[in-house]
C-alpha positions as CSV (number, residue, x, y, z in Angstrom):
1,M,-31.0,-39.8,26.8
2,T,-34.7,-39.1,26.7
3,R,-36.6,-38.1,29.8
4,D,-40.3,-37.1,30.1
5,V,-40.3,-33.8,32.0
6,S,-43.7,-32.4,32.6
7,P,-44.2,-28.6,32.3
8,Q,-45.5,-28.5,35.9
9,Q,-42.0,-29.3,37.3
10,P,-40.0,-26.3,38.5
11,A,-37.2,-25.2,36.1
12,A,-34.5,-26.5,38.5
13,A,-36.0,-30.1,38.1
14,R,-35.9,-30.0,34.3
15,V,-33.3,-32.0,32.5
16,P,-31.1,-29.7,30.4
17,G,-31.7,-29.9,26.7
18,T,-35.2,-31.5,27.0
19,E,-37.1,-28.3,26.5
20,G,-39.2,-27.9,23.4
21,P,-38.1,-26.1,20.1
22,A,-36.7,-22.6,20.3
23,G,-39.1,-20.2,22.0
24,E,-40.7,-22.9,24.2
25,G,-39.8,-23.3,27.9
26,P,-37.1,-21.6,30.0
27,G,-33.6,-20.8,28.9
28,V,-34.1,-21.1,25.2
29,E,-33.1,-17.5,24.3
30,P,-30.1,-17.4,21.9
31,A,-26.7,-16.7,23.4
32,A,-25.4,-14.9,20.3
33,G,-22.7,-12.5,21.1
34,R,-22.1,-13.7,24.6
35,P,-19.2,-15.9,25.7
36,Q,-20.1,-19.2,27.1
37,A,-20.4,-19.4,30.9
38,G,-17.2,-19.3,32.9
39,G,-15.0,-18.9,29.8
40,A,-14.9,-22.7,29.0
41,Q,-15.9,-23.6,25.5
42,A,-18.3,-26.4,24.8
43,V,-17.2,-29.0,22.2
44,L,-18.7,-32.1,20.6
45,V,-16.4,-35.0,20.3
46,Y,-17.4,-37.4,17.6
47,V,-16.2,-41.0,17.9
48,T,-16.9,-43.9,15.6
49,A,-16.9,-47.4,17.2
50,A,-17.0,-51.0,16.0
51,N,-20.6,-51.5,17.3
52,A,-23.3,-50.0,19.5
53,G,-22.1,-51.8,22.5
54,E,-18.6,-50.3,22.2
55,A,-20.1,-46.8,21.6
56,R,-22.3,-47.2,24.7
57,R,-19.4,-48.4,26.8
58,I,-17.3,-45.4,25.7
59,G,-20.1,-43.0,26.3
60,R,-20.9,-44.4,29.7
61,Q,-17.3,-44.4,30.9
62,A,-16.7,-40.8,29.7
63,V,-19.8,-39.6,31.5
64,E,-19.1,-41.6,34.7
65,Q,-15.6,-40.2,34.8
66,R,-17.0,-36.7,34.2
67,L,-14.8,-36.3,31.1
68,A,-18.1,-35.5,29.3
69,A,-21.4,-34.2,30.5
70,C,-23.5,-36.2,28.1
71,A,-23.1,-38.9,25.5
72,N,-25.4,-39.7,22.5
73,V,-25.1,-43.0,20.8
74,Y,-26.1,-43.6,17.2
75,P,-26.2,-47.4,17.0
76,H,-26.0,-47.9,13.3
77,I,-24.1,-46.1,10.6
78,D,-22.7,-47.2,7.3
79,S,-19.1,-46.3,6.8
80,F,-16.8,-46.3,3.7
81,Y,-13.1,-45.7,4.2
82,W,-9.6,-46.7,3.0
83,W,-7.7,-49.1,5.3
84,Q,-4.3,-50.7,4.4
85,G,-4.8,-49.9,0.7
86,E,-8.4,-51.3,0.4
87,L,-11.7,-49.6,0.3
88,V,-13.8,-50.9,3.2
89,E,-17.6,-50.8,3.6
90,D,-18.5,-51.4,7.2
91,H,-21.3,-51.1,9.8
92,E,-20.3,-49.0,12.8
93,A,-21.8,-46.9,15.6
94,V,-21.1,-43.3,16.7
95,V,-21.0,-41.8,20.1
96,V,-21.1,-38.0,20.4
97,L,-19.6,-36.7,23.7
98,K,-20.5,-33.2,24.9
99,T,-17.8,-31.7,27.0
100,R,-15.6,-28.7,27.7
101,R,-12.6,-27.6,25.6
102,D,-10.3,-28.0,28.7
103,R,-11.3,-31.7,29.0
104,V,-10.5,-32.7,25.4
105,A,-6.9,-33.9,25.8
106,E,-7.8,-36.1,28.7
107,L,-10.9,-37.4,27.0
108,I,-9.0,-38.3,23.8
109,R,-6.4,-40.2,25.9
110,A,-9.1,-42.1,27.7
111,V,-11.1,-42.9,24.5
112,R,-8.0,-44.2,22.8
113,G,-7.4,-46.5,25.7
114,W,-11.0,-47.8,25.8
115,H,-11.3,-48.2,22.0
116,S,-10.9,-51.4,20.0
117,Y,-9.5,-49.7,16.8
118,T,-5.9,-49.1,16.2
119,V,-6.7,-45.7,14.7
120,P,-10.0,-44.6,16.1
121,A,-11.8,-41.6,14.6
122,I,-11.9,-39.0,17.4
123,L,-12.9,-35.6,16.0
124,V,-13.6,-32.4,18.0
125,F,-16.1,-29.8,16.9
126,E,-16.4,-26.4,18.5
127,V,-19.8,-25.3,19.7
128,R,-20.3,-21.7,18.6
129,D,-23.6,-21.0,20.3
130,G,-26.4,-22.7,22.1
131,N,-28.9,-22.6,24.9
132,P,-27.1,-20.7,27.7
133,D,-28.7,-22.8,30.4
134,Y,-27.6,-26.0,28.7
135,L,-24.1,-24.7,28.2
136,R,-23.8,-23.8,31.9
137,W,-25.1,-27.3,32.8
138,L,-22.5,-28.9,30.5
139,E,-19.7,-26.8,32.0
140,E,-20.7,-27.8,35.5
141,E,-21.1,-31.5,34.9
142,A,-17.9,-31.9,32.9
143,A,-15.8,-29.8,35.2
144,P,-12.8,-31.7,36.8
145,G,-14.2,-33.2,40.0
146,G,-17.8,-32.7,38.8
147,R,-20.5,-30.9,40.8
């Protein structure tokens, strides 16, 4: 998700996460030592998929249903894994879903239903810190019922 956001736009019109490197633009001060907004914890959910099309479909459905605030697709990865006693070398894709800790169980159930794999890799990583404005945006967008 890349958007061109000019510096002349008011802060409210900026797309969260598109500001420059640390120290540039609004809302980039570190949130160290502060709990995330509203007590919900942000998580990243890493999902491998058979191909870029499947990864995009999973990402779009998760965001449309507000199970995630954002999805990033990495269309080509090389994977090596054991499956049914054989070492497999495969080309796959990855979708990283940004969501709230309290949405994880529902998101995992949904992804398992949408996924073509029998045993899809769905891994959850806790976000320890980040841009407080982005974390607030994520919490609002992935809240049950959305904004």
